[in-house]
ROTORNU-660272 format. One record per residue (C-alpha): residue in three letters; x, z, y. Coordinates in Angstrom, 3 decimals. Layout:
N
+---------+----------+----------+----------+
: residuo :        X :        Z :        Y :
+---------+----------+----------+----------+
:     ALA :        X :        Z :        Y :
...
+---------+----------+----------+----------+
***
This chain:
355
+---------+----------+----------+----------+
: residuo :        X :        Z :        Y :
+---------+----------+----------+----------+
:     MET :  108.876 :  116.680 : -107.946 :
:     GLY :  112.444 :  115.463 : -108.328 :
:     GLY :  113.431 :  112.542 : -110.505 :
:     ARG :  116.556 :  111.170 : -112.177 :
:     ILE :  117.910 :  107.764 : -113.152 :
:     ILE :  117.783 :  108.202 : -116.912 :
:     THR :  120.644 :  105.762 : -117.576 :
:     ASN :  123.078 :  107.635 : -115.309 :
:     GLN :  125.612 :  110.021 : -116.788 :
:     ARG :  125.436 :  113.425 : -115.130 :
:     GLN :  128.783 :  115.079 : -114.650 :
:     ALA :  130.176 :  117.780 : -112.422 :
:     ARG :  132.518 :  116.745 : -109.629 :
:     GLU :  136.212 :  117.209 : -110.366 :
:     LEU :  137.695 :  119.627 : -107.824 :
:     GLY :  141.321 :  119.445 : -108.925 :
:     ARG :  143.795 :  119.621 : -111.787 :
:     LEU :  145.414 :  122.369 : -113.845 :
:     ARG :  148.926 :  121.344 : -114.836 :
:     THR :  151.727 :  122.742 : -116.983 :
:     GLY :  154.625 :  121.197 : -115.087 :
:     TRP :  155.814 :  118.861 : -112.382 :
:     SER :  158.465 :  116.204 : -111.857 :
:     VAL :  161.646 :  115.951 : -109.808 :
:     PRO :  163.505 :  112.806 : -108.656 :
:     ASN :  165.919 :  111.347 : -111.149 :
:     PRO :  169.558 :  111.087 : -109.989 :
:     ASP :  169.379 :  107.499 : -111.210 :
:     PRO :  166.995 :  105.708 : -108.800 :
:     ASN :  166.278 :  103.133 : -111.497 :
:     LYS :  164.810 :  105.746 : -113.817 :
:     ARG :  161.552 :  107.610 : -113.755 :
:     PRO :  161.371 :  111.149 : -112.306 :
:     ARG :  162.357 :  113.924 : -114.688 :
:     PRO :  159.567 :  116.237 : -115.928 :
:     VAL :  159.925 :  119.978 : -115.450 :
:     LYS :  158.032 :  122.327 : -117.748 :
:     SER :  156.375 :  125.309 : -116.154 :
:     LYS :  155.803 :  128.754 : -117.653 :
:     THR :  152.880 :  129.267 : -115.270 :
:     TRP :  149.904 :  127.161 : -114.239 :
:     VAL :  150.237 :  124.588 : -111.486 :
:     ILE :  147.011 :  123.939 : -109.543 :
:     SER :  146.560 :  120.837 : -107.395 :
:     SER :  143.734 :  119.346 : -105.358 :
:     HIS :  142.975 :  117.028 : -102.457 :
:     ALA :  141.289 :  119.978 : -100.688 :
:     GLU :  143.754 :  122.393 :  -99.114 :
:     HIS :  141.307 :  125.310 :  -99.001 :
:     TYR :  140.818 :  125.094 : -102.774 :
:     VAL :  144.555 :  125.420 : -103.344 :
:     GLN :  144.796 :  128.165 : -100.734 :
:     LYS :  142.195 :  130.163 : -102.652 :
:     ALA :  144.120 :  129.570 : -105.874 :
:     ALA :  147.242 :  131.004 : -104.240 :
:     GLU :  145.274 :  134.084 : -103.206 :
:     LEU :  143.939 :  134.577 : -106.739 :
:     TYR :  146.954 :  133.645 : -108.836 :
:     GLY :  149.976 :  133.928 : -106.522 :
:     GLY :  152.370 :  131.257 : -105.327 :
:     LYS :  152.877 :  129.255 : -102.152 :
:     VAL :  150.755 :  126.291 : -101.069 :
:     GLU :  152.710 :  123.100 : -100.462 :
:     ARG :  151.989 :  119.464 :  -99.756 :
:     TRP :  152.536 :  117.293 : -102.797 :
:     GLN :  152.795 :  113.566 : -103.423 :
:     PRO :  151.760 :  112.509 : -106.951 :
:     GLN :  153.734 :  109.829 : -108.733 :
:     GLY :  152.683 :  106.294 : -107.953 :
:     ASN :  150.524 :  105.414 : -104.999 :
:     GLY :  148.119 :  108.339 : -105.161 :
:     ALA :  146.897 :  109.998 : -101.987 :
:     PRO :  148.835 :  113.080 : -100.820 :
:     GLN :  147.523 :  116.367 : -102.204 :
:     PHE :  148.185 :  120.084 : -102.119 :
:     ARG :  149.474 :  122.218 : -104.948 :
:     VAL :  150.554 :  125.727 : -105.806 :
:     ILE :  152.908 :  126.785 : -108.586 :
:     THR :  151.093 :  129.982 : -109.475 :
:     GLU :  152.391 :  133.157 : -111.068 :
:     ALA :  149.635 :  133.088 : -113.704 :
:     LYS :  150.396 :  132.331 : -117.344 :
:     GLN :  146.691 :  132.449 : -118.141 :
:     LEU :  143.452 :  131.594 : -116.341 :
:     ASP :  139.988 :  132.964 : -117.064 :
:     ALA :  137.373 :  130.214 : -117.020 :
:     VAL :  134.189 :  129.004 : -118.696 :
:     LEU :  133.530 :  125.829 : -120.625 :
:     PRO :  130.606 :  123.902 : -119.088 :
:     GLY :  127.724 :  122.520 : -121.116 :
:     GLY :  128.096 :  119.299 : -123.063 :
:     ASP :  131.418 :  118.244 : -124.565 :
:     PRO :  134.161 :  119.321 : -122.113 :
:     LEU :  137.038 :  117.686 : -124.038 :
:     SER :  138.231 :  114.076 : -123.871 :
:     GLN :  141.167 :  112.856 : -125.983 :
:     TYR :  143.000 :  109.547 : -126.382 :
:     ASN :  146.473 :  108.352 : -127.277 :
:     GLU :  147.556 :  106.750 : -123.998 :
:     MET :  150.448 :  104.838 : -122.484 :
:     TRP :  150.800 :  104.461 : -118.721 :
:     ASN :  153.041 :  102.355 : -116.506 :
:     LYS :  153.143 :  101.386 : -112.844 :
:     GLY :  150.162 :   99.116 : -113.359 :
:     GLY :  148.007 :  101.915 : -114.769 :
:     CYS :  146.883 :  102.652 : -118.304 :
:     SER :  148.221 :   99.970 : -120.656 :
:     ARG :  147.009 :  101.543 : -123.921 :
:     ARG :  144.139 :  103.870 : -124.776 :
:     CYS :  143.630 :  104.483 : -128.468 :
:     ASP :  141.228 :  106.700 : -130.416 :
:     GLY :  143.653 :  106.877 : -133.344 :
:     GLU :  142.282 :  103.793 : -135.070 :
:     THR :  141.408 :  101.233 : -132.400 :
:     GLU :  143.219 :  100.500 : -129.151 :
:     GLN :  140.312 :  100.421 : -126.706 :
:     LEU :  141.702 :   97.923 : -124.165 :
:     SER :  142.744 :   95.197 : -126.612 :
:     ARG :  140.257 :   96.127 : -129.369 :
:     ARG :  143.112 :   95.857 : -131.860 :
:     PRO :  144.118 :   98.412 : -134.502 :
:     CYS :  146.323 :  101.302 : -133.324 :
:     LEU :  149.490 :   99.660 : -131.994 :
:     CYS :  151.750 :  102.695 : -132.424 :
:     ILE :  150.873 :  103.099 : -136.088 :
:     ALA :  151.330 :   99.401 : -136.739 :
:     GLU :  154.813 :   99.439 : -135.197 :
:     PHE :  156.192 :  102.878 : -136.034 :
:     GLY :  154.060 :  104.288 : -138.863 :
:     GLN :  152.003 :  107.458 : -139.202 :
:     ASP :  154.725 :  109.665 : -137.647 :
:     TRP :  154.882 :  107.615 : -134.448 :
:     TYR :  154.273 :  110.696 : -132.265 :
:     LEU :  157.629 :  112.168 : -133.293 :
:     LEU :  159.384 :  109.383 : -131.369 :
:     ARG :  158.383 :  111.016 : -128.094 :
:     GLN :  161.006 :  113.650 : -128.803 :
:     ASN :  163.603 :  110.922 : -128.392 :
:     ALA :  164.158 :  110.323 : -124.675 :
:     TYR :  165.163 :  106.712 : -125.307 :
:     LYS :  162.001 :  105.885 : -127.265 :
:     LYS :  159.595 :  108.084 : -125.351 :
:     ASP :  158.207 :  105.200 : -123.337 :
:     LYS :  157.667 :  103.079 : -126.457 :
:     VAL :  154.788 :  105.117 : -127.896 :
:     CYS :  151.584 :  106.642 : -126.610 :
:     ALA :  151.135 :  110.274 : -125.631 :
:     ALA :  148.344 :  112.330 : -127.209 :
:     THR :  146.435 :  113.023 : -123.984 :
:     SER :  143.855 :  115.807 : -123.859 :
:     ARG :  141.677 :  116.469 : -120.821 :
:     LEU :  139.620 :  119.653 : -120.813 :
:     ASN :  137.088 :  120.403 : -118.065 :
:     VAL :  136.602 :  124.068 : -117.171 :
:     VAL :  134.916 :  126.035 : -114.404 :
:     LEU :  137.002 :  128.567 : -112.453 :
:     LEU :  134.323 :  131.034 : -111.423 :
:     ASP :  136.108 :  132.601 : -108.446 :
:     MET :  137.172 :  129.336 : -106.834 :
:     PRO :  135.187 :  127.645 : -104.039 :
:     ASP :  132.497 :  125.035 : -104.660 :
:     MET :  130.600 :  123.915 : -107.751 :
:     GLY :  132.573 :  121.617 : -110.011 :
:     VAL :  135.159 :  121.446 : -112.768 :
:     TRP :  138.934 :  121.662 : -112.931 :
:     ARG :  140.702 :  119.365 : -115.351 :
:     ALA :  143.426 :  120.784 : -117.550 :
:     GLU :  145.554 :  117.982 : -118.953 :
:     THR :  148.219 :  118.121 : -121.628 :
:     HIS :  150.219 :  115.468 : -123.459 :
:     SER :  151.185 :  117.668 : -126.386 :
:     PHE :  150.383 :  116.301 : -129.850 :
:     TYR :  150.130 :  119.824 : -131.254 :
:     ALA :  147.883 :  121.026 : -128.436 :
:     SER :  145.559 :  118.078 : -129.042 :
:     ASN :  144.884 :  119.262 : -132.597 :
:     GLU :  144.277 :  122.877 : -131.629 :
:     LEU :  142.125 :  122.102 : -128.590 :
:     ALA :  139.879 :  119.827 : -130.620 :
:     GLY :  139.535 :  122.422 : -133.378 :
:     THR :  138.587 :  125.224 : -130.987 :
:     VAL :  136.173 :  123.188 : -128.886 :
:     ASP :  134.472 :  121.628 : -131.912 :
:     MET :  133.999 :  125.039 : -133.489 :
:     VAL :  132.382 :  126.360 : -130.309 :
:     LEU :  130.168 :  123.277 : -130.012 :
:     SER :  129.022 :  123.713 : -133.609 :
:     GLY :  127.503 :  127.036 : -132.560 :
:     THR :  126.233 :  126.239 : -129.065 :
:     GLY :  125.303 :  122.592 : -129.476 :
:     GLY :  126.875 :  121.994 : -126.069 :
:     LYS :  124.225 :  124.133 : -124.370 :
:     GLY :  125.145 :  127.000 : -122.077 :
:     LEU :  128.483 :  128.317 : -120.848 :
:     VAL :  131.300 :  129.745 : -122.976 :
:     PRO :  133.874 :  132.188 : -121.506 :
:     VAL :  137.462 :  131.211 : -122.323 :
:     THR :  141.040 :  131.946 : -121.349 :
:     LEU :  143.566 :  129.132 : -120.835 :
:     ARG :  147.096 :  130.157 : -121.770 :
:     ILE :  150.475 :  128.446 : -121.702 :
:     GLU :  152.024 :  129.516 : -124.986 :
:     PRO :  155.690 :  128.844 : -125.804 :
:     ARG :  156.263 :  127.247 : -129.212 :
:     THR :  159.304 :  126.386 : -131.324 :
:     ARG :  159.609 :  123.629 : -133.895 :
:     VAL :  162.544 :  123.054 : -136.230 :
:     ALA :  162.757 :  119.587 : -137.792 :
:     GLY :  165.564 :  117.197 : -138.682 :
:     GLY :  168.136 :  119.872 : -138.016 :
:     GLN :  166.996 :  120.277 : -134.413 :
:     THR :  165.153 :  123.099 : -132.689 :
:     LYS :  162.637 :  122.151 : -130.033 :
:     HIS :  161.066 :  124.542 : -127.532 :
:     PHE :  157.879 :  123.386 : -125.857 :
:     PRO :  154.776 :  124.846 : -124.174 :
:     VAL :  151.299 :  124.401 : -125.654 :
:     VAL :  147.988 :  124.820 : -123.843 :
:     VAL :  145.861 :  127.281 : -125.803 :
:     VAL :  142.128 :  127.886 : -125.336 :
:     GLU :  140.787 :  131.172 : -126.658 :
:     VAL :  137.231 :  132.479 : -126.506 :
:     ARG :  137.134 :  135.416 : -124.102 :
:     GLY :  135.163 :  138.643 : -124.247 :
:     VAL :  132.854 :  137.765 : -127.143 :
:     THR :  133.304 :  137.810 : -130.903 :
:     PRO :  133.346 :  134.666 : -133.042 :
:     ARG :  129.965 :  135.748 : -134.423 :
:     GLN :  128.491 :  135.766 : -130.914 :
:     ALA :  130.124 :  132.481 : -129.929 :
:     LEU :  128.889 :  130.718 : -133.070 :
:     SER :  125.366 :  132.151 : -133.119 :
:     GLY :  124.014 :  129.864 : -130.390 :
:     PRO :  124.127 :  129.462 : -126.604 :
:     LEU :  125.174 :  132.684 : -124.879 :
:     PRO :  122.980 :  134.236 : -122.175 :
:     THR :  124.350 :  133.129 : -118.821 :
:     ALA :  124.944 :  136.753 : -117.769 :
:     VAL :  127.233 :  137.250 : -120.791 :
:     ALA :  129.143 :  134.015 : -120.200 :
:     LEU :  129.779 :  134.891 : -116.549 :
:     ASP :  130.814 :  138.500 : -117.205 :
:     PRO :  131.490 :  139.145 : -120.918 :
:     GLY :  133.366 :  142.342 : -120.120 :
:     ALA :  130.287 :  143.881 : -118.525 :
:     ALA :  128.213 :  142.990 : -121.564 :
:     ALA :  130.750 :  144.619 : -123.899 :
:     GLU :  130.678 :  147.789 : -121.815 :
:     GLY :  126.893 :  147.876 : -121.786 :
:     ARG :  126.623 :  147.250 : -118.046 :
:     LEU :  124.380 :  144.260 : -118.616 :
:     ALA :  120.942 :  144.931 : -120.036 :
:     ILE :  120.441 :  141.946 : -122.300 :
:     GLU :  117.232 :  142.205 : -124.274 :
:     ALA :  114.064 :  140.284 : -124.999 :
:     PRO :  111.303 :  140.518 : -122.382 :
:     ARG :  109.382 :  143.769 : -122.809 :
:     PRO :  105.769 :  143.260 : -123.948 :
:     ASP :  102.927 :  144.477 : -121.731 :
:     TYR :  101.734 :  147.197 : -124.074 :
:     ILE :   99.044 :  148.433 : -121.689 :
:     ALA :   97.495 :  144.952 : -121.461 :
:     ASP :   97.642 :  144.617 : -125.241 :
:     ALA :   95.937 :  147.996 : -125.660 :
:     GLU :   93.256 :  147.228 : -123.088 :
:     GLY :   92.461 :  144.018 : -124.923 :
:     ALA :   92.208 :  145.763 : -128.289 :
:     LEU :   88.792 :  146.081 : -129.914 :
:     THR :   89.210 :  149.474 : -131.535 :
:     SER :   91.331 :  152.571 : -131.263 :
:     ASP :   93.022 :  151.562 : -134.516 :
:     ASP :   94.232 :  148.413 : -132.774 :
:     VAL :   95.610 :  150.572 : -129.932 :
:     ARG :   97.454 :  152.674 : -132.512 :
:     ASP :   99.015 :  149.464 : -133.834 :
:     VAL :  100.215 :  148.706 : -130.293 :
:     TRP :  101.834 :  152.158 : -130.142 :
:     ARG :  103.528 :  151.582 : -133.504 :
:     LYS :  104.904 :  148.275 : -132.212 :
:     ALA :  106.300 :  149.975 : -129.093 :
:     ARG :  107.782 :  152.740 : -131.240 :
:     ALA :  109.523 :  150.243 : -133.551 :
:     ALA :  111.019 :  148.498 : -130.508 :
:     GLY :  112.279 :  151.805 : -129.087 :
:     HIS :  110.092 :  151.531 : -125.997 :
:     VAL :  108.358 :  154.897 : -126.567 :
:     SER :  109.738 :  158.202 : -127.766 :
:     LYS :  109.154 :  159.284 : -131.340 :
:     GLU :  107.620 :  162.514 : -130.064 :
:     GLY :  105.080 :  160.616 : -127.975 :
:     ASP :  105.766 :  162.703 : -124.895 :
:     ASP :  106.608 :  159.733 : -122.671 :
:     GLU :  104.285 :  158.238 : -120.086 :
:     LEU :  103.573 :  155.037 : -122.029 :
:     SER :  102.561 :  156.958 : -125.159 :
:     GLN :  100.197 :  159.126 : -123.130 :
:     GLU :   98.583 :  156.074 : -121.538 :
:     LEU :   98.100 :  154.433 : -124.928 :
:     LEU :   96.643 :  157.639 : -126.351 :
:     ALA :   94.192 :  157.802 : -123.444 :
:     ILE :   93.146 :  154.173 : -124.019 :
:     ALA :   92.609 :  154.899 : -127.725 :
:     ALA :   90.450 :  157.898 : -126.841 :
:     ARG :   88.423 :  155.745 : -124.466 :
:     LYS :   87.905 :  153.111 : -127.166 :
:     ASP :   86.595 :  155.839 : -129.473 :
:     ALA :   84.256 :  157.116 : -126.763 :
:     GLU :   82.938 :  153.615 : -126.095 :
:     ALA :   82.337 :  153.070 : -129.795 :
:     GLU :   80.460 :  156.389 : -130.008 :
:     ASP :   78.312 :  155.503 : -127.015 :
:     ASP :   77.403 :  152.208 : -128.640 :
:     SER :   76.399 :  153.906 : -131.884 :
:     ASN :   74.302 :  156.522 : -130.040 :
:     GLY :   72.815 :  154.117 : -127.513 :
:     ASP :   69.089 :  153.565 : -126.756 :
:     SER :   67.404 :  151.785 : -129.679 :
:     GLY :   64.124 :  151.307 : -127.838 :
:     ASP :   62.406 :  154.421 : -129.227 :
:     GLU :   61.420 :  157.304 : -127.024 :
:     SER :   63.320 :  160.486 : -127.686 :
:     GLY :   61.168 :  163.209 : -129.189 :
:     PRO :   59.637 :  164.392 : -132.432 :
:     ASP :   57.922 :  162.000 : -134.805 :
:     GLU :   54.253 :  162.086 : -135.634 :
:     GLU :   54.893 :  164.931 : -138.002 :
:     GLY :   56.658 :  166.902 : -135.274 :
:     ILE :   60.145 :  166.430 : -136.723 :
:     TRP :   63.087 :  165.737 : -134.424 :
:     ASP :   65.770 :  163.278 : -135.466 :
:     GLY :   69.100 :  164.991 : -135.970 :
:     GLU :   72.683 :  164.009 : -136.775 :
:     VAL :   73.885 :  165.073 : -140.201 :
:     VAL :   77.508 :  166.238 : -139.989 :
:     GLU :   79.465 :  166.883 : -143.120 :
:     GLU :   81.177 :  170.229 : -143.227 :
:     ASN :   84.700 :  168.758 : -143.714 :
:     ALA :   84.394 :  165.769 : -141.379 :
:     GLU :   87.780 :  164.331 : -140.242 :
:     ARG :   88.707 :  164.939 : -136.621 :
:     ARG :   89.242 :  161.915 : -134.380 :
:     THR :   92.981 :  161.874 : -133.820 :
:     TRP :   96.069 :  159.639 : -134.218 :
:     PRO :   96.792 :  158.654 : -137.852 :
:     ALA :   99.970 :  160.107 : -139.314 :
:     ALA :  102.140 :  157.075 : -138.583 :
:     ALA :  100.894 :  156.910 : -134.997 :
:     ALA :  100.546 :  160.602 : -134.281 :
:     PRO :  103.094 :  161.651 : -131.643 :
:     GLY :  105.719 :  163.886 : -133.196 :
:     SER :  105.146 :  162.626 : -136.742 :
:     GLU :  107.838 :  160.796 : -138.711 :
:     ALA :  105.376 :  159.514 : -141.322 :
:     ARG :  105.363 :  155.823 : -142.008 :
:     ARG :  102.481 :  153.443 : -142.587 :
+---------+----------+----------+----------+
***
């Protein structure tokens, strides 16, 4: 039997990234590359065949790509897809920090109260106040404050290999919405099971300080199921993988069907068998008219139980059959209006009577 190191964290392998833009060289060699916002998803990976499959699914042309810094060369495709169908894996798929990066790596990582690297209170709030995030709209102060960094792991079901793809955004507004959606889903599922979602790049506009800003926001919406279904507990895997089929009734999702025949055979009396039939009728597993095969089998078992009970009551008591010493034969007294042995009204096939 297999075993696990109980102190290890179990996580799916990251296959690549889902991005909402790219960068181009700055005309000034002393300045950082300029970011370019994309209206469609950009998919990158170290594995060329992953990116090739993404191009087949979502359009675009595969190209070699060198990330900023000293990262290893990769492959990427600027797809034609504004939205991607995916599923959220089990556990908590979202990680969020306010971060600042430079050539030496991550210089700040804050949870909103404590800067994790220095263990000091939030540096951006201390220096710029509660509205520090607005400074990122100013190109000259952008590098002075952290970026609200959200990393969401999703599974792209039609891509090769088992693993997750990381969607990353540095939008302050997206960070609020992503956390709200994911936390609401987790409140229903407890982090167990898969949840079908759609990732969209949604254009937004914000007017403040006399200026109008246009920016893209990563949106996660639950796909193919209602909020009631998503919040009622972990979804069956078949629904999470193909919610459209479930909505169209192409997936038979029901509780395991009881073995009514076994239950009837184990019953002590015919009345108990009739109770089994009533149970099957309430579950919709037999017809109300009782003309289905299961009803007929249960009726036959009930009749056999009655016959066995009659045999027991008329069995050999140890006395020889024959007249008594006075020449009188024992006989069965039958009342004139004796009830026939048949299904009770609630269990009689064709009857709509209730117990």
